[in-house]
N, C-alpha and C positions, 0 to 999 in steps of 0.2 A: 211621532206627533207631536204640537203644540197646545203650552194651555189655552185654555176651554174656559176655560174665569179670572175675571181677572184681578187685578195683585191690593189689597191696601190699596193701596198707593197711588196702586190707577181708580179706581173708586175714589180712594177721599178726592181728586184733582175735580175725577166725576160733579162727582155731591160742591167741593166748594167755583167750581163750575156757575153754579146755581146761581151762585152770593154774589156773582161779577158788577146784579150795576148798586147790589148795597155796599159790598167792598166801595166801587170810587163815586157814589155821595159823599163816605164822610167825609171829616175834614181829615188832612193829609198825617195832622198826630193821629189818628186817629185809626186811621187809615195805617201808618208803618202797628201802631199798640195789633190791629187787628192781622198782620205776618207776622208778630210775634208772634203770637196766640199759636195761629198755624205753621212754624215750625217745630214750636214748643212744644205740639200734636204728634209731630211726624215723626222724634223723638220714642215712642210709644211704637210706632208703622211695627215693630216686630211681636210688640206682645198682641196688637188690633187684631192682627193678620192671621193670630189662632180663631179666628172666630166666620168663616165670612160667609151665614149667614144673617152674619147685626146687620142694623141698620151701619148704614157707611159713617151718616150727622152721632148718634147715639157712641156708636166710641169718638168718633172726635170729641165729643162732647165729654167719652172719661176722660182721653187723654190729656185736657187740656184742666180737669179740673186733675187728677195728677201730678199738668206742670207745679199747678196752682199750689199748693198745698205741697210739692218741695219745696217751690222757693219759698216758703211760706215758713217752712221745718229751720229754712237757715236762714232768713232774715232773727229767728228768734230766735236761734243759739246762735248769731251775731249781738244781738239783744244783750241778752242773760250776761257773752262774756267783756262787755264792752261795755254797763249799766250796771254788770253788779248788782239787779234785781232777781234772782234766781229761785225767790222765794212765790214772788210775785206775782207772776206770768203762772199759763199753769198749765200743764205737762201738754 
């Protein structure tokens, strides 16, 4: 017996295929940003695969938001250490 349901990665690829023309319309540097966003979203495939009933675009957006939050926190940590302005930055 084989798998009957698509994996999250397969569903995400189908969703991204729908955005192919949008991606082609972007400028080169914007396409690089788009690809980076997609790459970061794939990092959370393990969590997204736990929700097969959810829309793959919703899972992509949540994964992207998590990635942005993670990167923002890392930048804030670097800023706090580098500039020693701990009290001025929000937790």
